[in-house]
Biotite code that builds the C-alpha atoms (Angstrom):
import biotite.structure as struc

atoms = struc.array([
    struc.Atom([-116.726, -56.270, -32.253], chain_id="A", res_id=1, res_name="MET", atom_name="CA", element="C"),
    struc.Atom([-116.362, -57.074, -28.569], chain_id="A", res_id=2, res_name="LEU", atom_name="CA", element="C"),
    struc.Atom([-119.435, -57.872, -26.557], chain_id="A", res_id=3, res_name="ARG", atom_name="CA", element="C"),
    struc.Atom([-121.433, -60.519, -24.791], chain_id="A", res_id=4, res_name="ASN", atom_name="CA", element="C"),
    struc.Atom([-124.875, -60.495, -26.408], chain_id="A", res_id=5, res_name="ASN", atom_name="CA", element="C"),
    struc.Atom([-126.434, -63.162, -24.213], chain_id="A", res_id=6, res_name="ASP", atom_name="CA", element="C"),
    struc.Atom([-126.855, -62.120, -20.580], chain_id="A", res_id=7, res_name="PRO", atom_name="CA", element="C"),
    struc.Atom([-127.522, -65.769, -19.685], chain_id="A", res_id=8, res_name="GLY", atom_name="CA", element="C"),
    struc.Atom([-124.015, -66.805, -20.719], chain_id="A", res_id=9, res_name="ARG", atom_name="CA", element="C"),
    struc.Atom([-121.045, -66.636, -18.419], chain_id="A", res_id=10, res_name="SER", atom_name="CA", element="C"),
    struc.Atom([-118.634, -65.773, -21.239], chain_id="A", res_id=11, res_name="THR", atom_name="CA", element="C"),
    struc.Atom([-117.154, -62.342, -20.548], chain_id="A", res_id=12, res_name="PRO", atom_name="CA", element="C"),
    struc.Atom([-116.119, -61.508, -24.105], chain_id="A", res_id=13, res_name="LEU", atom_name="CA", element="C"),
    struc.Atom([-117.276, -62.342, -27.626], chain_id="A", res_id=14, res_name="MET", atom_name="CA", element="C"),
    struc.Atom([-115.259, -61.415, -30.715], chain_id="A", res_id=15, res_name="VAL", atom_name="CA", element="C"),
    struc.Atom([-117.170, -61.373, -34.013], chain_id="A", res_id=16, res_name="ARG", atom_name="CA", element="C"),
    struc.Atom([-114.725, -62.414, -36.747], chain_id="A", res_id=17, res_name="VAL", atom_name="CA", element="C"),
    struc.Atom([-117.202, -63.029, -39.568], chain_id="A", res_id=18, res_name="LYS", atom_name="CA", element="C"),
    struc.Atom([-120.987, -62.899, -39.716], chain_id="A", res_id=19, res_name="ASP", atom_name="CA", element="C"),
    struc.Atom([-121.076, -66.622, -38.950], chain_id="A", res_id=20, res_name="GLU", atom_name="CA", element="C"),
    struc.Atom([-118.020, -66.819, -36.651], chain_id="A", res_id=21, res_name="LEU", atom_name="CA", element="C"),
    struc.Atom([-117.651, -65.507, -33.149], chain_id="A", res_id=22, res_name="THR", atom_name="CA", element="C"),
    struc.Atom([-115.087, -66.506, -30.550], chain_id="A", res_id=23, res_name="MET", atom_name="CA", element="C"),
    struc.Atom([-116.077, -66.503, -26.912], chain_id="A", res_id=24, res_name="ASP", atom_name="CA", element="C"),
    struc.Atom([-113.319, -66.194, -24.348], chain_id="A", res_id=25, res_name="PHE", atom_name="CA", element="C"),
    struc.Atom([-112.961, -66.956, -20.705], chain_id="A", res_id=26, res_name="ASP", atom_name="CA", element="C"),
    struc.Atom([-110.160, -68.287, -18.551], chain_id="A", res_id=27, res_name="ASN", atom_name="CA", element="C"),
    struc.Atom([-110.638, -71.892, -19.707], chain_id="A", res_id=28, res_name="THR", atom_name="CA", element="C"),
    struc.Atom([-110.353, -71.411, -23.483], chain_id="A", res_id=29, res_name="GLU", atom_name="CA", element="C"),
    struc.Atom([-107.557, -73.310, -25.140], chain_id="A", res_id=30, res_name="GLU", atom_name="CA", element="C"),
    struc.Atom([-105.256, -71.789, -27.763], chain_id="A", res_id=31, res_name="PHE", atom_name="CA", element="C"),
    struc.Atom([-105.575, -74.855, -30.020], chain_id="A", res_id=32, res_name="ALA", atom_name="CA", element="C"),
    struc.Atom([-109.384, -74.677, -29.980], chain_id="A", res_id=33, res_name="VAL", atom_name="CA", element="C"),
    struc.Atom([-109.327, -71.027, -31.019], chain_id="A", res_id=34, res_name="ILE", atom_name="CA", element="C"),
    struc.Atom([-106.836, -71.693, -33.806], chain_id="A", res_id=35, res_name="LEU", atom_name="CA", element="C"),
    struc.Atom([-108.899, -74.623, -35.112], chain_id="A", res_id=36, res_name="GLU", atom_name="CA", element="C"),
    struc.Atom([-112.040, -72.460, -35.226], chain_id="A", res_id=37, res_name="ARG", atom_name="CA", element="C"),
    struc.Atom([-110.160, -69.812, -37.202], chain_id="A", res_id=38, res_name="VAL", atom_name="CA", element="C"),
    struc.Atom([-108.853, -72.450, -39.628], chain_id="A", res_id=39, res_name="LYS", atom_name="CA", element="C"),
    struc.Atom([-112.239, -74.160, -39.986], chain_id="A", res_id=40, res_name="ALA", atom_name="CA", element="C"),
    struc.Atom([-113.899, -70.881, -40.957], chain_id="A", res_id=41, res_name="GLU", atom_name="CA", element="C"),
    struc.Atom([-111.206, -70.023, -43.479], chain_id="A", res_id=42, res_name="GLY", atom_name="CA", element="C"),
    struc.Atom([-110.086, -66.878, -41.665], chain_id="A", res_id=43, res_name="VAL", atom_name="CA", element="C"),
    struc.Atom([-106.611, -65.770, -42.708], chain_id="A", res_id=44, res_name="ALA", atom_name="CA", element="C"),
    struc.Atom([-104.099, -65.807, -39.842], chain_id="A", res_id=45, res_name="TYR", atom_name="CA", element="C"),
    struc.Atom([-100.391, -65.336, -39.435], chain_id="A", res_id=46, res_name="GLY", atom_name="CA", element="C"),
    struc.Atom([-97.399, -65.102, -37.152], chain_id="A", res_id=47, res_name="SER", atom_name="CA", element="C"),
    struc.Atom([-97.226, -61.334, -36.738], chain_id="A", res_id=48, res_name="GLY", atom_name="CA", element="C"),
    struc.Atom([-99.300, -58.152, -36.743], chain_id="A", res_id=49, res_name="PRO", atom_name="CA", element="C"),
    struc.Atom([-98.052, -57.311, -40.242], chain_id="A", res_id=50, res_name="THR", atom_name="CA", element="C"),
    struc.Atom([-98.057, -60.925, -41.489], chain_id="A", res_id=51, res_name="THR", atom_name="CA", element="C"),
    struc.Atom([-101.676, -61.898, -40.843], chain_id="A", res_id=52, res_name="THR", atom_name="CA", element="C"),
    struc.Atom([-101.966, -64.244, -43.833], chain_id="A", res_id=53, res_name="GLU", atom_name="CA", element="C"),
    struc.Atom([-98.853, -66.468, -43.780], chain_id="A", res_id=54, res_name="ASN", atom_name="CA", element="C"),
    struc.Atom([-100.639, -69.295, -41.859], chain_id="A", res_id=55, res_name="LYS", atom_name="CA", element="C"),
    struc.Atom([-97.805, -69.544, -39.342], chain_id="A", res_id=56, res_name="LYS", atom_name="CA", element="C"),
    struc.Atom([-97.739, -69.405, -35.556], chain_id="A", res_id=57, res_name="ILE", atom_name="CA", element="C"),
    struc.Atom([-95.136, -67.417, -33.667], chain_id="A", res_id=58, res_name="SER", atom_name="CA", element="C"),
    struc.Atom([-93.221, -69.135, -30.856], chain_id="A", res_id=59, res_name="HIS", atom_name="CA", element="C"),
    struc.Atom([-91.801, -66.279, -28.755], chain_id="A", res_id=60, res_name="ARG", atom_name="CA", element="C"),
    struc.Atom([-90.989, -66.084, -25.073], chain_id="A", res_id=61, res_name="ARG", atom_name="CA", element="C"),
    struc.Atom([-92.136, -69.629, -24.280], chain_id="A", res_id=62, res_name="ASP", atom_name="CA", element="C"),
    struc.Atom([-95.572, -69.026, -25.756], chain_id="A", res_id=63, res_name="GLY", atom_name="CA", element="C"),
    struc.Atom([-97.490, -69.386, -28.977], chain_id="A", res_id=64, res_name="ARG", atom_name="CA", element="C"),
    struc.Atom([-99.353, -66.643, -30.772], chain_id="A", res_id=65, res_name="ARG", atom_name="CA", element="C"),
    struc.Atom([-101.090, -65.799, -34.013], chain_id="A", res_id=66, res_name="PHE", atom_name="CA", element="C"),
    struc.Atom([-102.811, -62.754, -35.452], chain_id="A", res_id=67, res_name="TYR", atom_name="CA", element="C"),
    struc.Atom([-105.866, -62.212, -37.643], chain_id="A", res_id=68, res_name="PHE", atom_name="CA", element="C"),
    struc.Atom([-108.022, -59.347, -38.873], chain_id="A", res_id=69, res_name="LEU", atom_name="CA", element="C"),
    struc.Atom([-111.676, -59.011, -37.903], chain_id="A", res_id=70, res_name="SER", atom_name="CA", element="C"),
    struc.Atom([-114.399, -58.016, -40.367], chain_id="A", res_id=71, res_name="LEU", atom_name="CA", element="C"),
    struc.Atom([-114.039, -54.398, -39.358], chain_id="A", res_id=72, res_name="ASP", atom_name="CA", element="C"),
    struc.Atom([-110.272, -54.456, -39.907], chain_id="A", res_id=73, res_name="GLY", atom_name="CA", element="C"),
    struc.Atom([-109.086, -54.751, -36.303], chain_id="A", res_id=74, res_name="HIS", atom_name="CA", element="C"),
    struc.Atom([-105.963, -56.820, -35.753], chain_id="A", res_id=75, res_name="ASN", atom_name="CA", element="C"),
    struc.Atom([-106.368, -59.455, -33.017], chain_id="A", res_id=76, res_name="TYR", atom_name="CA", element="C"),
    struc.Atom([-103.608, -61.374, -31.273], chain_id="A", res_id=77, res_name="GLU", atom_name="CA", element="C"),
    struc.Atom([-104.254, -64.776, -29.700], chain_id="A", res_id=78, res_name="MET", atom_name="CA", element="C"),
    struc.Atom([-101.499, -65.979, -27.407], chain_id="A", res_id=79, res_name="MET", atom_name="CA", element="C"),
    struc.Atom([-100.581, -68.367, -24.654], chain_id="A", res_id=80, res_name="THR", atom_name="CA", element="C"),
    struc.Atom([-98.858, -67.124, -21.540], chain_id="A", res_id=81, res_name="ALA", atom_name="CA", element="C"),
])
């Protein structure tokens, strides 16, 4: 689910991962912070779009990335540039 529910917030995008976990994104978010939130909430993640539960991070093209599934089954990719 992608939306910003609070018009008073400057965050352009909110991703609802679980009922009690959302991730808000803007240009200042850090990859490590996002990954730690995913880990803290017990959300399965992995190194590829078909390996979303191996708890590994991909290191391709000078960046880092990981994938996870949202509650509604959408596959999300978090990556650094």
